[in-house]
N, C-alpha and C positions, 0 to 999 in steps of 0.2 A: 504493500499500499504505500502511495507516495505521501510526502509530508503535507502536500496541499489537501489531499483527500482525508488525511488523518486529522489535520487541523479543522476542516469543516465538520467531521464527525464529532469531535470534542466540542466545537462551538455549539453545534446544534443541541448536543446533550447537556451542556453545562450552563447555557445562558440563563435558565431560570433560576439555578442555584446561586449564580454570580450576581444576578439582579437583586435577589433577596439579601445578599450580603451587602451590596452597595446601598441599598435602601436602609438598611439597618445602620449602616455608618453614617449616613446623611441625617439620620434622626438623633444620633448621639450627641452629647454635649462636647464642646470644644474646650472645656475648662481642664486645667491641670495639665501634666506632661503627656506626650503621645503615648498611646497604648499600642504595643506591638503584639500581634497574635502569633503565637508559635504553634503550629499544627504538629502534634506529637504522636507517636506510636504508642500503643499500650505498654505499660511496664508497672513497677511496683511503687510508683509515686515519685520516682526519682527525678523525672523531668520537671514535674510540678515544683518540687523542692529546689531545684536549681533556678527555675524561673523566679522564684521568690527571692533567692539570694542575690541574683543579678540585678533585680528591681531595687533591692536595697543598696547594692553597690554602686548603682547608676547615680546615687545621690540626688534623685528626683529628675534626671534627665529623661528618663523613660520608665515605663512599666511593661511587665510582660504578662500577658494572660495566655493560657494554654487552651488548645481545642483539640479534643481527642479524635484520632483517625480510627478507621476500622481496624480489626485485629489482624487480618491477614494482608500481607504485603501487596497482593494483586489489587485488592479493593483499595488500598491506600493509593496506589499508582492511578488507578482509574478515577478517583475522586480529584486527586490534585491535578491530574493531567487536564481534565475537563475544565476545571476552574481557572487554571493558568491560561488555557486556550481562550477562554472567554474574557480574559483581562481582569479577573478579580484582583482588586487591589489590597483585599485583606490578607493575602498570603504573604506575611512578612517574613517568617522563618518556617522552615519546613524540615522535619525529620525524614530523610530519604533513604530508602533501601539502595544500596550500591548499584545493583543491575539497572535501575531505572534512571540513573542520572544522565547517561547520554540521550535518552528519549526526550527528556526535558530540556537538556542543554542545546541540542541541535537546532530547534526551532527558535531559540533565544527567549525561553520561558524564564530563565534564571538570570539574575542581575550579575554583572561581571564583578568578580572578587577583587577588591582593592589589594594593591601589591603590598601595602603594609600589613594586612591581615594575612596574606600569604606568607610573608616572612615571619610573623609572630607565631603562626600556628601550623605550619607545615615542616619547619626544619627539625622539629623534635618528634616526628611522627614516623611510626613503623612503616617500612617500605611498601607493604601490601596495601595499607590505607592511602598512602600517598599516590600510587597507581589508580586505585579506585576513585580518587577524587578529581581525576583529570579526564578530559575529552579533547581530543585533537591536540594533544601536547600542552593544554592550558588548565589550570585550577578553575573549576567551575563550582565546586562546593568545598566546605571545610569538614575534615574527619572530626566526628564527635566521639563515638567509641567504635572499636574494631572487634571482630569475632573471627575465630577460626576454629577448625577441628583438630582434635589430638587423637592419638591412638591410644585408648585406655586398654588395660589388660588385667587379668586375674593372675595374681602372682602365683598362686597355687598351680594353675594350669601351665604357665611358662616354665615353672620349675619342673613339673612332671615331664614336660616335653624336652627339657634341656636346652631351651633357646635363650641365648645371651641378650638381654634387652638393654645392655649398656652400649650396644652398637645399633646403628639403623637397621631396620628390618623391612623386608619386602612383602608385597601381597602374596606372592608364592609361598613365602615362609609361614605367614600366618594362617594361609589356606592349608598348608600341610599339617600345621599343629592342630587345627580343627578336624582334619581327617583322622590323625594319629590319636587324638583323645576323645573323639566322638563328641566334640562340643560345637557350639554355634557361633558365628560371627555376627555382631551386632552392626548391620548395615541397613540403609534405607532403600528398600525396593519398591516402595509404593509409587504409583504414577502421580508425581508431584514435583514441586520445585527441588526436592532433595535428590531427585534423579539428575537433574541438570547439574546440581553441585557435584555429585559423584563423578559424572562423565568428565566434566570440566577438569576436575582435580587429576583424574587419571591421564587426561590429554596434556595438561600444563606440567605435570611431573615428568613428562617425557620431552618437554621442550616445544610442544606443539599446540597452537591455540585453535579453538573450534572455529572462530571468525577470524580471517586474515584479510590483509590489504585494506583497501578503502571501504569502510563499513558506513559511510555516511548515506550512500545511495543504495537503494534496494537493487537496482540493475547491476551495480558494480561489486555488491558484496560477495566475497569468496569464502570458502570453507576449507578446513584442513582435516576434516573427518576422514575423507577416503585417503587414507595413508597407513603405513605400518604402524603409527602410534594409535590411530583409531582401531585398528585390528586388535592390537594388544589390549586396549581398554575393553573392547568387546569380549575378549577372551577371559579376562578377569570376571566381569560381571556375569557373563553367560555361564561360566563354571561354577560360580557360587550359586547361581539359580538352579542349574540342572542337577548339581550334587547335593542340593539341600544344605549347603554349608551355612546358609543364613537362618536356619530353622523353618519349621512348617508355616509360619505366618509371614514370610519374607514379602511376598507380593502386596500385603497391605501394611507393611512395617514403615513408619515414619520415625522421626527421631525419639520420640516418647516410647514407641513400642520397641525400637532396637535397644533402648536403655533397659526396658524390662527384660529383654531377652538376656542382655548382659548381666543383669542382676539375678537372673534364675540359676537353677542347678547346673545348666549346661552352657553358661556364659564363659567366654574365653577372651575375645578381642572386641573391641567396638571403636568405630570412627564417629565422633559426636562433638558437639559444642560443649564448652565448659560448664553450661547450666546442669550437667549431670552431676557434678561434684556436690553442690549444695542440695540437690534433689535426692541424691543417695544418702547423704548425711542424715536427711529428714526422714525418708522412707525405709531405708535398709542400713541403719548405722552398723549393724554387725559385719557388713561387707567392707568397711572403710580400710581396715588393716590388710585386706586382700587386693586392693586396688592400686595399680601402678599407671604410669602415664609416659608417653614419649611423643616424639613428633610423628606426623602423618606417615604412613607406610610408602616406601619407594616402589615404583613400578620396576626400575632397573637398579640393581644394588650399587652401581658406580654413579648413579645420578640423583642428586638431592631432590626430594619431593616438593611439590608446589602446593601447599594446603589450601583449602577453600578459605575464601575472604567473605566475611559477612560484616554486620555492624550497622552503624547509621552515619550518614553524612548530613550535614546542615547546609541548606540552600536558602537564598533569599529571592522571592519573587521579583521578577523584572518590573512588574507594575506597582509594587509596594510604594506607598507615598513617603516611606521613611527608610530608604535603603541604607543611608549612612548609619542611622541609629540601629537598624537591624544588624548590621555588620559589627557594630560596636557590641551589641549584645551576644552575637556568636563568639566573639572573642572572649567574652566573659564565660559563656557557658561552656566552652572547650578548654578552659584552663586546666592544667595538670592536676591542681587541687580538686577541681570539681569532677574530673574524670576518675580520679582515684576514689573519692567518696562515692560516686556512682557505681563503681565496681564492687566496692565493699557492701553497699546497701542493697544494689539491685542485681548484682552478678554479672554486669556487662563489662567486658574488659576494655581498658583504655587504649586509644590510638596514640596517646602520648607516651614516649618512652620514659620520660621522667616520673610518670604516675606510678610505674611498677617499683619505684624505690620507696614508695610509701610503707612505713612498717605494718600499717593495717592490712595492706594488700598481700603482703607475704605471710601475715599470720591466718588470714581467712583462705587464701588460695595458694597452698604451697607449690603448685605447679605453674605459678605465675611466670617464672623465668622461661619455661618451656613455651607457654602461650606467647610471650614476647617474641622469642626466637621464630616461632612458627609464623607469627604475623609479619615478621620481616621477609619470610620466604613465600608467603601467600601470594596468590594470583587472583585477580578478579574473574568473575565469570564473563562470558563473552560481551564485550563493550560494543554495543550497536543500538542505535535508536529503535531497532526492530527486535529488541530483546524479547518481548512477549511471544512474538511468532516463533523466534529461534528456540526459546525454552519450551514452549508448548509442543513444538514439532519434536524435540528431542524426547520429551516425556512420553508422546505417543509411540515413537519408534523404539525406545530402549525398554519398554515394558510390555507384557510381563517378562522378568528378567531371564527366566528359563528359556524363552525364545530368542535371545540375543545371540547372533552368530557372527562369524568373520564377515558376512554379507551386510550386517546392519549399519556399519559406518557408510558404506557407499550408498546404500538405499536412503539413509537419512539425509546425507548431502544432496542427493538428486531431489528429494522431497522438498527439502528447505529452499533450494534454489527455485523450484517451481512456485512454491508458496510466495516468496518475495517478488517473483516476476508476475504474479497474479494468474498464474496458469493452473493452480490447484488451491483448494481451501483446506484449512486446518480441520 
């Protein structure tokens, strides 16, 4: 779909919402400092807390009010994209899922980031988040918090198998341990965003991106799936599916279900986000002493892995009436101190390297140094304005996992090219 068609669709769908917001703004009083609206994703109250702190720290220059977005990232993207396309001026600050940043940056929906803010809030940032905050070589958002997957393991299982976890391990090795010990791997086999995360990490860990070349135009977008790296990624996923190494519920297993598999009697390894640590402490405290962690598994023993990148970026709406104040607020929100506090209270890892030096971080998350290392090596999911189409196509073609073969990468690549060129529908 072209940008012009995409914009017309968003305009038609979002004009009513935007109009309501503008009318409300017109009826508001103009007394007191400007109010900045920060559209936040659901959390445990951490963003509301930071908004209050930065309001106070501004000394009356501005106040921040928060507006809650839907729970799932796809719905967040849809709501924000429609309102931005309609020119809604109430979108001062937005918490954005990294994969959707190019889609909002390419048509100019995001205000340019001042160089002073870039200098203040990107030099201390982990490499993965720095990459995810850029589009076409320029910073278009500022990293707030970053996320990555670790390889979690049951110490009793690896001891029984004799696997040395002091060294990097490969997917082939952990698959062999699962076979030898009759245990299950905690992976996400469900048809959902987690499948895109998995395929992308396997590809990037081999130095090959899913989307290559000029990704700004649908007609010019090229893919790297039809490659030896794509075949190897399919071999790993397909083998785990066909051999039942992910357990009986693999095809419906998301991050929470894979955590349950890992916590069960047949748990061995799991690739998952750091939320599993406090969740296990709460639900299965007896397992804590049996849990270890290391960086994401390698595909090739001699090539460092490229773990998944998640988290939240902060963007400022191009039509905001207070862009200067909004970026001033973004600078406050993303301070190392606020990021460290957010990690400790809400479990979301910092993008700031300095935040990992906070003693409270080390106390609550003993794996924090590994998270930081992983984030430096992490790679974003495909950076393209057509991310929704690419991700949906991958999910359709790489599930159910037991049907994935060495033909899947080439078939997926052909399908995606046809979709972007308007020759097929998702």
